[in-house]
N, C-alpha and C positions, 0 to 999 in steps of 0.2 A: 504494499499499500504505499510505503514511502517513496519507493522510485516513481509512483504513478504522481504523486504529488511535485515532486521534484522535478519531473519532467514537464510539467504541467506550467510551472511557474518560471521556468527557465529560459523563455523565450528572450533571446537576444536580439533585439531589432537592428543593430549596428552589423550584425554578421549576416544579415539576409542580402541577396543580389540585389544592387541597386541603390541600397541605401547609402553609400558614399556619394551617388549622384545627386540622390533627393536633398542630401544634407548640403551639398555646394549650391544646390539650385535655391534651396532655402535661406543659406546665408548670402548669395547674391539678390535675392528678391528682398530681404530685410535690409539690406545695404541701399538699396535702390529707393525703397519708401522713406528711410531715414534722410537720405540725398533729397529726396523731393520736398519733404516736409522742411527740412531747415532752409533749402533754398527758396522755396515759397515765402517762407518768415522773412528771410532775408530781402527778398524781393519788396517786400511791403515796407520793411525799415527803410530800405533804400530812396524807395517812391517818396515816403513820408520827410526823409531827411532833404531830398531833392526840393520838394515843394516848400518846405520851412525855409531854406537857402535862400531860394528864388522870391520868396515873398518879402525878403528884406530888402530887393532891389526893387528900387522906384521905377524904372524905366521900363521893366518888362509889365505886361498888360496882366492885369489880374485875371483874366478869362481864359489866359492860355496856360496858367499855373498847371490846374489840375491834368490837361492835356500831356503836359511834360513830365507830370508826374505817373501819369498812366503809361505813357511811352517807357519810361524807366523799370515800371513794375513788370510790365509784359516782356521786355527785353530780359529782364532777370529770370523769369516765369521759362522763358523759351530755353535760357543758357542751361537752367535747373533740369529741364525736360531732356535736353540733350545730354548731360552729365549724367544725370538719373538713369536713362534707359541704355547707356553704355554699358 
């Protein structure tokens, strides 16, 4: 009876075929997701920084400031998606 119990609970998932492939894929997937989350956060921060910096300049029209901020944000997102998908 003891051998049956030991054989039922001795399932080692890392010794199964394809486990190393799944572990490598999961690691890359997790790294990509973390890269995208941090990159989107940084893109938003950069956008706010640019808008705040531009708002201190009197010669730039107030209606164009959000557009420049959005341009910086979307450029950061595109770069992030490129790096995260690599």
